[in-house]
N, C-alpha and C positions, 0 to 999 in steps of 0.2 A: 534933485541930486541925491535921491535916497540910496542909490547903489554906492556912491562914493562914501556916504556917511556910514554905510554898513560895514566898512572896513575890508572890502574885497580887493582893494588895491594896495600893494605893498611897495613902498618906495625902495629904490636900489641903493640909497645912501642914507646913513644914519646921521642926523644932525646932533652931535654930542650925545647927551643922555636924554634929551627932550623929544617927546613925540612930535613928528612933523605936523605942521598946521595943515588944514585942508588945502590952502593955497599952494603950499610946498608939495603936497601929494599930487595935486593936479599937474604939476610940472613934469611928473614922471609917467603920465598917461600918454602913451603913444597913439598915433592914429591907427596903428595896426591892432592894438588890443582894445581900443575904445569901443569898437563895434560889438565885441564879445561882452565887455563890461556893462555897456548901456544899450541893450537891444532895442531895435525899432525906434530909436531916436537919433537925432543929429545935433551936434554942437554947432551953433552959429559962430560967426567970427568973434562976437562978443562973449561967447561962452554960454549963452542962454540955451535952454533945451527947446527943441522944436519938434512937434509931433508930425511925423511923416507917414503915419499908419493909414492903410486903406483896408477896409473890410469888404469882402465880396461874399454874399450869401446867395445860395441857389436853391430853387425848387424844381424838382424834376421827376419824371416817371421813366424816361428812356435813357437818361444820362447826358443828353445834349446840353442842358443848362450847366451841368457840372463841368463838362469839357470846356465850354466857353469861359466859365469862371476861372478854370486853371490856365487857359490861354491868356486871359486878361491879367492874371497874376504875374505871369512871365513877362508880359509886355510892360507892366507897371514899373518894373525895376529900372528900366531905362529913363523913367521920369522921376527917379530918385524917390520912389514911394516904397513903403514896406508892406506888401500885401499879405493878407490872411484870408484863406478860403474856408468857409464853414457851411456845412449842410444846414438848411433851415430847421431841421429837427434837433439840432445840437446847440441852439442859441436861444436866448430869451429876449424879450423886448428891452430889458435893461442892458444886455450886451450890445444891442444895436444902438441904444441911446448914448452909450459911452463913446461911440465912434464919431470922429469928425468927418470922415469921408466914407461913403457907403455906395456900393454898386449892387443892385439887385438884379439877378438874372433868373427869370421864372417862366416855365412853360405853362400852357393851359391844357387841362385834361378833361376829356368827355365833353359835356355841354357847358363849357365855361367854368369848370371847377378848378380849384387849387389842386396841385399835386398832393399826394398823401403826405409827403414829408414837409409840406409847406402849410397845410391847413391849420394846425394847432398854433403855429407862430402867428399866422395872419389873424386868427381869431383873438389871440392874446394882445396883439398890437391894436386891433380894432377896439378892444374893450379897455385899453389903457387910458389914463387921464389925458385930457387935452394939454398940449404943450410938452408932452413927454419926449418929443423928438426935436425940440429946439436945440440948435447947435449941430444937427446932423445935416451934412450936405450930401444929397443923394442923387442917383440917376438910375433909371430902370430900363433894362433890356427885356422885352417881352417876346416869347416864342409862341407861335401858334400855327394854324393851318386855315387858309381862307376857305377850305372846303366845308368848314364848320361855321355855324351861325355866330357863335360867340368868339370871334377871332381875337386871340391874345387877351382874353378877359381877365385872367389872373394877374398878368403884368399891369393891366390898367387899374386893377383894384389896389395893387401895391403902390402904384404911383399916386393914387388918390389918397390912400390912408396915411402915407408918410407926410404928405403935404398937410392934410387935415390935423395931424398931431404936432405940427410945428416945424417939420423938416423943410429945408430949402433945396429946391430943385436946381442942381448944377447944370444939367443938360436935359434937353427935351427927351421924352421917352421915345424909344424906337420899337415899332411893332414888326416883327420879322416873320415872314412866311417860311415855308420849308426850305427854300433856296436862300438861306440866310448868311452863308459864310462871308461873302465879300461885304455885305451891308453891316454885319455885326462887327467885323474887324475895323472898318472905317469908323463906326460909332464908338467903339472902345478906345481907339486912338484919340479921337476928339475928346472923349470924356476924361481920359487920363491927363490930357494936356490941360484941361480945365481944373481937374482935381489937384494937380501939382502946384497950382498958384494959390491954393487955399492956405492961408496962414494959420 
């Protein structure tokens, strides 16, 4: 309840000359302004804070993985999840390990290589200490082309390293060929349905 303690909520009634207690202040937090006051979190019936955040990271060369991540973020809202989409080059292993729910969408480049924007992050996660991803519930959507020998290799590497570092696989990895639209959408829906039940 750091936001409430920070004094950003002003009660509409003054109780004599005494400063309202935190409990009295809570009575004046409406559902309408609660979302702005406490972003990306939900109050349960008992008033406890519940994390509904979903992190989506993408590795891409052509933009396909980024587009899928954005689509997944829009779909996540109907599952009462608060999605954040981040380019792999803009996040650290610590940023990933802080997330309870993670979806990785990554293409494969060349002969089984990570995309340029994904390589540094993948290396950093690989070199991180064992157990660093404990508490992270993840799922991986891999993009590739069966015309190449190392089909969806980058996504397979992400799936393996996250598990090796202590992450828990929420849904099985999907390996998508070039005609991935329908398969990817079905997998995303299934994954979001599983993610929403993570407490």
